[in-house]
C-alpha positions, 0 to 999 in steps of 0.5 A: 470431502475436499476442504475449501481452498484457503485465503493466504494473508501475507502480513506482519503481526501488528496489522489492524487492517488485515485483522478486520478482514480476517475476522470477516473471512472467519465470520463467513467460514472462509479458511485463512492461512496467515503468514509473515515471510519475515518469519522465514525460516525460523517458523515457516517451512516450505516444500515446493515441487515444480515439473511439467504439471506445474507448481505443487507442495506446501507452505507451513506455519506453526499453526497452519498449512497451505497447499500451494496449488489450492490457494484461492486468493492472496491478500498481500498486506505488509509483511516484514522484510526477509531476515537471516537466521541469527549467528551468520556472518554478514556476507552469509546473512546477505546471501541467505536473505536474497535466497529467501526473497527470490525463493519463497518470495517467488513461490508466493508470487506464482501461486497457480490460479490465485487471485492477488489483492494486490500482487506483490510485484504490482504493489512494488511497481506502483510504489514509485512516486515518480511513476505515480505522478506520470500515470496520474497525469495520463489518467487526467488527474490534476497534478500539483507542480512537483520537483524531484531533485538533489540540487539545492539551487533548483529546490530554492528556485522551485520554492520561490516560484511555486510557494508555498511548497511542501516536502514529501518523502518518496517512500514510507521507509522505516526510520528510527532515532538513536534509541530505536524509537520509530519516527515518521517523516511527515508531509510538511511545508518548507521555508526556502531558507531551509533548503541547504546543501543537505539537499544534495545528499539524496533525492527529494520531492517538493510540491506546491501546497494545494489550497485545500478546504478538505481532503478526499480518501478514495479507496478502490476495491475491484470495481467498487469505489468508496470516497471519504471526505475528510474535514478539519485537518489544520496542516498539510498532513491529515494523518497527524490529526486522526482524532480531530477529523470528521469523515463523511462517505460521499458519492464518487464524482464520475470523472474521478471514478473514471480516472481511478479505474484507468490508474488501477488498470495501468498498474494492474492493481485490484486495490488502491487508496488514493489521496486528493486535496479538494480546493474551494472550486471543488477540484480534486488535486492528486497527491498519491495512491498507496497500493496497500493503504490502511483503512481500519482507522475509519469510523463505522460504518465506513470501515465495514463497507471496505472490509466487506469489499475486500473480503468479497474479492478474497472469498470469490477470488475475483470472480465477481469484482462488481459485488 
């Protein structure tokens, strides 16, 4: 008897969102192969065959093996970057990393018949904030005035014209201090006087601060859309105050759901975590869409709804996206 096809979960070890989804798949007795491409080649082995009949072979971790042509679905979460074996010279290490990225990465993105949540290349395309803003406007969302620039004078002019203004990083890039401690660059309000010559060193994103009375986190999984109202944030970045916030699952306004669906279709996404600011007139203002957003931090039963929706996508390989 042929064993059931597995779900492949690509992520790092410390991923609480992947953990709860895997636990649900285990409860349903759906086989799971979890791997982190960042562990290649130290603890991942690959033997792939390609010919006129397509892709075959396997990928193997220290505890699991997945036949490449039998993976039913892929949950592409937050794998670590590819790394070279220790001891290589700089140029050899760089070459090895790129070979791994285009070799193993290309295989994992090309599994025949697999349903991706989301496909890693679609995630990559949807992470560019300028593209997000342009698509959001086309999908009918209210987009706050935004400036992307490396010109200090332009930044100061924008801040005076559209203040109060917040600074928003263009990507959630790993950042560490001199002691190696992880740092977070938060969304924060800026004073025009602080916009100095350092602006010229790279690209910056500035945005009018929405006079919000609450925030909305809208999570779309296939055709299901879950909207959580977040109250109690004392500043522009509610992620700094998880424990002091209240979370309420509410009905998604039809126009918001319509825009979310159009946005996902544009980028070819199955999953998206959207953030909006809600003003006093109940207008939802676009902030961003994280194509790989977290949700395990929500209180119950909100988390359970999202976990089940993602597990449905993976278990049924997208066959019943309205489940």
